N, C-alpha and C positions, 0 to 999 in steps of 0.2 A: 744184761739185757733186761730192760723194763718194759718194753713193747716189742711186738713183732716187726716194727718198722726198724728196729736195730738189728735185726737178723741178716746173716749173709743171704739168705733165700730172698728176702725182700730186695735187698740191693741188686742181686743178680737179675731179678725180673725187671727192675727199673733200668738196669744197664742193657738188657737185651731188647727191651721194648721202650725206647726213650720217649715215644709219643704218648705211651701209656702213663708214664711217669709225670709228664708235664701237667696234666689235669689232675688236681688234687681231689676232685670229687669222684674220680674213677674208683670203682669198689673192688676191694680185695676180700675174696670169700673163702671161708673154710667149710668143708662138708664133713658132717659128724653123722656117723652110722653106728648104732649100737643096739643089740638085741636086748630087750628087757622082758621080764615076766611080770605081767600087770598085777598089782595088788600084792606083790611079793609072796605069792603062794608057791612054795617050793614043789608041791605034789601036783601042781596044774600043768597041763601040757599045752596051755594056751600061751602063745608067744607073739610078740610084736616087735617090728623094727621101725622105730621113728627115724626119718632122715631129716636132718636139720641143716640149714646154712647159717654160718656166723659171719658177721661183718666185722672185719678187722681194721676198718677205718675209725671205728670208735675207741675211746680210751679203754684201757684194759678191764677196768672194773664194770664197764658196760657190754663188753663183747658177749658174755654169757648170761647177762640179765634177760629174764624172761620176757621182757617187753621188746628186745631187739633181736631175739632168735627167730629166724624164719623157718617155719615148719614146712618142708618141702613134700614129703611123702610119709605115708603110714603103710607098711606092708605087713599084713596079718599072717600068721601061721608059720610054724617051722618049715613045712613042706614047701611053702612059696619061696623060701630063701635058698634054694639050690641054684648052683651056678648057671644053669641053662635058663632058669625062669627069673634070676635076678636082673639081668639085662633088659628084659621086657619092662619090669617096673621102673628101671632108671632112664629108659629112652626119652620120656617127655621132659625130665629134668635136664638131661644132657642137651636136648634141642634148645631148651630155654637158655641154657648157659652158653651154647654157641651163639644165639642171637645176641645176648648180652655182651659177648667178646667182639661181635661184628659191629656193634653200636646201636644204641637205643636213643631216640630223640625225646628226652624229658622236657618238661615245661616248668619254669620257675616263676612263681607268682610274685615274689618280692622285688624282683628286678623291674626297672621302667621298660615301657614298650619298646620293642626292637632288640632287647638284650635278654629275652625271656628263654630262649632256646640254647641248648649246649649239647654236646654230643658225649654221652655217658658210655663208658665201657666197663666191663667187669671181668675179672680172672679168678678162676678157682685156684686158689694158692696152695692149699693142700687138704688132705682128708684125715679125719680123726675117728678112731674106732678101737674096738677091743680086738683081741688076738682072733677070735672067731669071725668077726667081721672083716678083719684084714684078709683072712683066707677066702671069704665069699667075694669081696670087692676085687681082688686081684685074680680070682678064677683058679686058685690053687685048690680050693675045697670044693667039691661038687655035690 
């Protein structure tokens, strides 16, 4: 497998939603959540959780390039990452992703007049996180 479009999951999504697969400009997104300790201070109790969206429509070498990563949220502090508080932080992102799935009307400048509008959809393809992030995102750890 050289790219995620070669995976079984990609093919499954395209078989399940054929109208999504027809438009090549539709976006396949990945959600990355990882707790990091800023400045690599092991003694510090300061903790941040950057939440990022990755665009898998790009070539593999550009997917994780810093210019193409979409920074979605920044959650500060360990105490804000408990199971009951985590949903509050994620709610705006989930609302935006649901709007993207329902269709967004973008405007293409390069096309001639009359062909500048198309319907863009996006799907959250999968999530990427470390083990502690997995527990918090799935609600196993409180």
